[in-house]
C-alpha positions as CSV (number, residue, x, y, z in Angstrom):
1,M,152.1,104.0,114.4
2,N,150.1,101.0,115.7
3,S,150.1,98.2,113.1
4,E,146.6,97.1,114.3
5,N,145.1,100.2,112.8
6,N,147.5,100.8,109.9
7,P,147.5,98.1,107.2
8,E,150.5,99.8,105.5
9,T,152.7,98.0,108.0
10,V,151.4,94.7,106.7
11,P,153.7,93.1,103.9
12,N,152.6,94.3,100.5
13,D,152.2,90.7,99.3
14,T,148.6,90.4,100.5
15,T,148.1,87.2,98.5
16,T,150.1,85.4,101.3
17,I,147.4,86.1,103.8
18,T,145.9,82.8,104.6
19,M,142.6,82.0,106.2
20,Q,143.3,82.0,109.9
21,P,141.8,78.9,111.7
22,S,139.7,79.7,114.7
23,A,138.3,77.4,117.4
24,K,135.3,79.6,117.6
25,N,132.3,79.1,115.3
26,V,131.8,82.8,114.9
27,C,134.6,84.8,113.5
28,C,134.5,88.6,113.8
29,G,136.7,90.9,111.7
30,I,137.7,91.9,108.2
31,Y,137.4,89.4,105.4
32,G,138.2,89.4,101.7
33,L,137.1,87.6,98.5
34,R,140.0,87.5,96.0
35,N,139.4,86.5,92.3
36,K,141.9,83.7,91.6
37,T,142.1,84.8,87.9
38,T,142.3,88.6,88.1
39,G,143.6,89.1,91.6
40,K,141.0,91.7,92.3
41,W,139.6,92.0,95.9
42,Y,136.4,92.6,97.6
43,V,136.8,93.6,101.3
44,G,134.1,93.6,103.9
45,Q,133.4,93.4,107.7
46,S,131.3,91.0,109.6
47,R,130.7,89.8,113.2
48,D,130.1,86.3,111.7
49,I,132.3,86.0,108.7
50,V,131.6,82.4,107.8
51,Y,127.8,83.0,107.8
52,R,128.3,86.2,105.7
53,W,130.3,84.2,103.1
54,H,127.6,81.6,102.8
55,H,124.5,83.8,103.0
56,A,125.6,86.9,101.1
57,Y,128.0,85.5,98.5
58,E,127.5,81.7,98.0
59,L,123.7,82.2,97.9
60,R,124.3,85.6,96.2
61,H,122.1,87.7,98.5
62,C,124.3,90.7,97.6
63,N,122.7,92.2,94.5
64,R,123.0,95.7,95.9
65,Q,126.8,95.3,95.9
66,V,126.7,95.3,92.1
67,K,130.3,94.8,91.3
68,I,130.9,91.7,93.4
69,Y,127.4,90.4,92.6
70,Q,128.1,90.6,88.8
71,A,131.5,89.0,89.3
72,L,130.0,86.1,91.2
73,V,127.4,85.6,88.5
74,K,130.1,85.7,85.8
75,H,132.9,83.6,87.5
76,G,131.0,81.6,90.2
77,Y,131.6,81.5,93.9
78,D,134.4,78.9,93.7
79,A,136.5,81.3,91.5
80,F,137.2,83.3,94.7
81,E,139.5,82.7,97.5
82,K,137.9,83.4,100.9
83,R,140.3,85.1,103.3
84,I,140.0,86.3,106.9
85,I,142.3,89.3,106.6
86,E,142.1,90.4,110.3
87,L,140.4,88.7,113.2
88,C,138.9,91.0,115.8
89,D,137.3,90.5,119.3
90,E,133.6,90.0,119.2
91,D,133.0,93.1,121.4
92,I,135.1,95.4,119.2
93,P,133.3,98.8,118.9
94,Q,131.6,99.4,115.6
95,D,133.5,102.6,114.8
96,M,136.9,100.7,115.2
97,L,135.7,97.9,112.9
98,D,134.6,100.6,110.4
99,K,138.1,102.1,110.5
100,K,139.8,98.8,109.9
101,E,137.5,98.1,106.9
102,V,138.2,101.5,105.4
103,S,142.0,101.0,105.9
104,W,142.0,97.6,104.2
105,I,139.9,98.8,101.3
106,T,142.3,101.7,100.7
107,H,145.3,99.4,101.1
108,L,144.1,96.8,98.6
109,N,142.7,99.5,96.3
110,S,139.5,97.5,95.9
111,V,137.3,100.4,94.9
112,K,139.2,101.5,91.8
113,N,140.7,98.1,91.0
114,G,138.4,95.7,92.7
115,Y,134.8,94.9,93.6
116,N,134.0,97.4,96.4
117,I,131.7,100.2,95.4
118,A,132.3,102.4,98.4
119,R,135.2,103.3,100.7
120,G,133.8,101.1,103.5
121,G,132.5,101.7,107.0
122,S,128.9,101.7,108.1
123,G,128.4,105.1,106.5
124,G,130.2,104.3,103.3
125,K,128.6,105.9,100.2
126,M,129.5,105.7,96.6
127,S,131.3,108.6,95.1
128,E,129.9,110.4,92.0
129,E,132.8,109.0,90.0
130,T,131.9,105.4,91.1
131,K,128.2,105.9,90.3
132,L,129.1,107.2,86.8
133,R,131.5,104.4,86.2
134,I,128.9,101.7,87.2
135,G,126.3,103.4,85.1
136,N,128.5,103.5,82.0
137,M,129.6,99.9,82.6
138,S,125.9,98.7,82.8
139,R,124.5,100.8,80.0
140,G,123.7,98.8,76.9
141,R,125.0,95.5,78.4
142,T,123.0,92.3,77.8
143,H,123.6,89.0,79.5
144,S,124.9,86.1,77.4
145,D,122.8,82.9,77.2
146,E,125.3,81.2,79.6
147,T,124.9,84.0,82.2
148,K,121.1,83.9,81.9
149,Q,121.2,80.2,82.5
150,K,123.4,80.7,85.6
151,I,121.1,83.3,87.0
152,K,118.1,81.0,86.3
153,E,119.7,78.1,88.1
154,H,120.7,80.4,91.0
155,W,117.1,81.5,91.6
156,K,115.9,78.0,91.4
157,V,118.2,77.0,94.2
158,R,117.2,80.0,96.3
159,R,113.5,79.2,95.9
160,L,113.9,75.5,96.6
161,T,116.4,75.8,99.5
162,P,114.6,75.9,102.8
163,V,115.9,78.3,105.4
164,S,117.4,76.3,108.4
165,E,116.3,77.0,112.0
166,E,119.9,78.1,112.7
167,T,119.8,80.7,109.9
168,R,116.4,82.0,111.1
169,K,117.9,82.5,114.6
170,K,120.9,84.4,113.1
171,Q,118.6,86.6,111.0
172,S,116.5,87.3,114.1
173,L,119.5,88.4,116.0
174,V,120.7,90.7,113.2
175,R,117.3,92.4,113.1
176,K,116.9,92.8,116.9
177,G,117.1,96.3,118.1
178,K,116.2,97.8,114.7
179,A,113.2,100.0,114.7
180,H,110.1,98.6,112.9
181,G,106.7,100.1,112.9
182,P,104.7,103.0,111.4
183,I,106.6,105.4,109.2
184,S,107.1,108.8,110.9
185,E,105.7,112.0,109.6
186,E,109.2,113.2,108.8
187,T,109.9,110.1,106.7
188,R,106.6,110.5,104.9
189,Q,107.4,114.1,104.0
190,K,110.9,113.0,102.7
191,L,109.3,110.2,100.5
192,R,106.7,112.7,99.2
193,A,109.3,115.3,98.3
194,A,111.5,112.7,96.6
195,S,108.6,111.5,94.4
196,L,107.1,115.0,93.5
197,G,107.2,115.7,89.8
198,K,108.2,112.1,88.9
199,S,106.0,110.2,86.5
200,P,105.6,106.4,86.7
201,T,108.0,104.6,84.4
202,N,105.2,102.9,82.5
203,K,103.0,106.0,82.1
204,G,101.5,106.1,78.6
205,K,102.9,102.7,77.7
206,P,100.2,100.1,77.1
207,H,101.0,96.5,78.0
208,S,101.9,94.2,75.1
209,D,99.7,91.1,74.4
210,E,102.5,88.9,75.8
211,T,102.7,91.0,79.0
212,K,98.9,90.8,79.4
213,R,99.1,87.0,79.0
214,K,101.8,86.7,81.6
215,I,99.8,88.8,84.1
216,S,96.8,86.7,83.4
217,M,98.8,83.5,84.0
218,V,100.1,84.9,87.4
219,L,96.6,85.8,88.6
220,M,95.0,82.5,87.3
221,G,94.1,80.2,90.1
222,K,94.0,82.9,92.8
223,K,90.8,82.9,94.7
224,Y,88.7,86.0,95.1
225,G,85.5,86.1,97.0
226,P,83.6,87.9,99.7
227,M,85.8,89.7,102.3
228,S,85.7,88.4,105.8
229,Q,84.3,90.6,108.6
230,E,87.8,91.0,110.0
231,H,89.1,92.3,106.6
232,K,86.1,94.7,106.3
233,E,86.7,96.0,109.8
234,N,90.4,96.6,109.1
235,L,89.5,98.5,105.9
236,R,87.0,100.6,107.8
237,L,89.4,101.4,110.6
238,S,92.1,102.4,108.1
239,N,89.8,105.0,106.6
240,V,88.5,106.4,109.8
241,G,89.4,110.1,110.1
242,K,90.6,110.4,106.6
243,K,89.5,113.5,104.8
244,R,89.1,113.5,101.0
245,S,89.4,116.6,99.0
246,L,86.5,117.8,96.8
247,E,88.7,117.2,93.8
248,F,89.4,113.6,94.8
249,C,85.6,112.9,95.3
250,Q,84.8,114.4,91.9
251,K,87.5,112.2,90.3
252,M,86.1,109.0,91.9
253,S,82.6,109.9,90.9
254,E,83.7,110.4,87.2
255,I,85.6,107.1,87.3
256,A,82.5,105.3,88.6
257,K,80.2,106.8,86.0
258,R,82.6,105.9,83.1
259,R,83.0,102.4,84.4
260,Y,79.3,101.8,84.6
261,K,78.8,102.9,81.0
262,T,81.0,100.1,79.6
263,E,79.9,96.5,79.3
264,E,83.0,95.4,81.3
265,G,82.2,97.8,84.1
266,R,78.6,96.7,84.4
267,S,79.8,93.0,84.4
268,H,82.3,93.9,87.2
269,I,79.6,95.5,89.3
270,Q,77.2,92.5,88.8
271,R,80.0,90.1,89.9
272,I,80.5,92.2,93.1
273,S,76.8,92.1,93.7
274,A,76.7,88.3,93.2
275,L,79.5,88.0,95.8
276,G,77.3,89.7,98.4
277,C,78.9,93.2,98.2
278,A,76.7,96.2,97.8
279,A,77.2,97.8,94.4
280,V,75.4,101.1,94.0
281,K,74.6,102.2,90.5
282,P,75.7,105.8,90.0
283,T,72.8,108.2,90.0
284,E,71.8,109.2,86.6
285,P,69.9,112.4,85.9
286,T,66.1,111.9,85.6
287,P,65.0,112.7,82.0
288,Q,62.8,115.8,82.0
289,V,59.4,115.5,80.3
290,H,58.4,118.7,78.6
291,H,54.6,119.2,78.2
292,H,53.5,121.2,75.2
């Protein structure tokens, strides 16, 4: 069998694989991160390996890859050896690159005894066993003060580090060709079906005084004022052709009436009026005078 597609022909001592030097700035192929202490592997594929190491793992933009992300938070980026396992041509077909990644993940057993959460490839999905194991591993866990401090420092660096022009160009190239725009009707129906019957996680849970104070601090200093004509026109256009059900209209009417009855609601309407926005007082029934 061709050794290019079958990693079993590679010597079992994968720790002897060294980073292969390349004259090119961009290295395409299969890479690995190996924990120097535990020997566990994370295997991935990239068409720009060096950029992936820096952007995804050194800066920790990999929180969806929970196992390697948690390991980086716990041990630090320098605790991992960076290995180019197999260099590939830049024009290698994606399906062939996927097969190589799947083969190396299997060979290094990096799902069961490593940091990969799926078998690899562009369509790699977590097995039910892996999902259950990750769930059990995370349940009831709390970060130590040291880990919390590391996470805090990491986010400080991310917020304060400006994105270079070179990085912007690379991000632009990655996104090119991907569809962006309005959500299709089919996608809307799928999202709707997925959310049916689900209640908001905070339903029935009032905010604590501390949470209210934090929300207040976040909003403090933000400027609110009259909407620009452009904003008004955008809102108008977004509502053109929309049909509201009778039930919806009745609910909005009841909300407006209840709001006006409270002191806070009346103050809110007065503030809107002061800003130049028309506030209409809900129509109240005219008291009937009975003549005897």
